[in-house]
N, C-alpha and C positions, 0 to 999 in steps of 0.2 A: 859384101860391103854393107854395113848398116846404113839405113836412111836417116838423115838428119831431121829432127822434129822441127817443123816450120815455126817461125816466130809469129807469123800471122796466119789465120785460117778463116776463110769465109764459110758460110753455111753449105754452099754447093760443093766445095772441095771436101768438107768434113763428111757430107753425105756420100760422096764418091768413095772415100776411104772406108767408111762403115760398110757400104754395099760390097766393096771388094773383099774385105776381110770376112764379112758374114756369109759370103758365098761358100766358104769352107767351114763347116760346123766345128771342126777341131780348133779353129781360131777364136771360138766364142767361149769365154771362161765365165761361168756363173760363180760369182764370189761366194765363198763359204760364209756361213753365219747369217748376217742380216738378209741378204738377197734370198737365200734358200728358205729362210723363215717366212719372208714376205710372200714368196711363191706358194708355199704350203697354205698359209693363212688365206690367200686370195684364190687358191685353186688354179694357179697358172702353171702350165706345163713348159718344158724346154722347147718343144716345137712351136708353141705360141710366141715364146721369146725370140726364137730364130726368125720367125715370120715378121715380127715387129721390126727386127733389125734389117731384114732384107727388103721390106716393103713400106715401112713406116716413114713418117715425115718428122723433121726436126722441129720441136716446139720451144726448145731453149738451148742456147749455146750457138756455136762452140765457145768455150772458155777454158783457160788453163786451171786445173784443180790444184789442191794443195800438194799433190804428189808430182806435179810437173807434167801431167798428161792432159791432152785435150779431152774435154768432156761435153756430151750432148744428152738431151732428152729426146727420145723418139716416141711418137704416138702412132698407134694403128687402131683403126676401127674395122672390124670384120665380123660378119655373121652375128651382128648385134652385140658384140663384145668390144670393149675399149681397153686398151693396154698401153701404158707408158713405161718405157725402160730407160733408166739412167745408165749411161755407158761411158767408160773411160777408154780412150784409144791409146793403147801401147803402140806407139807409132809404127805402122807398116808391119806389125807382127801379130797382134791379137786385140780382141775387144774384151774388156772386163765389165761384166754386167754388175753394177753396184746395187741396184734395187729395182723393183717393179711396183707399179701401182695403177 
């Protein structure tokens, strides 16, 4: 049974869902095109993105994007490196990484 996308979402609930989905790396989808280009440009690896999603903090959102998905920006500072990932939550199924900076 598919889960219904909530009409309202607070930061804590969004973070719980991101952490739950990010625990399984197969549920993290790095969007082709823009995101991959930005990762190459900035020297960001998939493991860095995964750790940002698993341990980062929300700096913007949650809000519903133009595709009807909840979206957040997550920030992580580790080992002198800072990374922000913009992520859309395909509710209860996967995380779509839109861009990194």
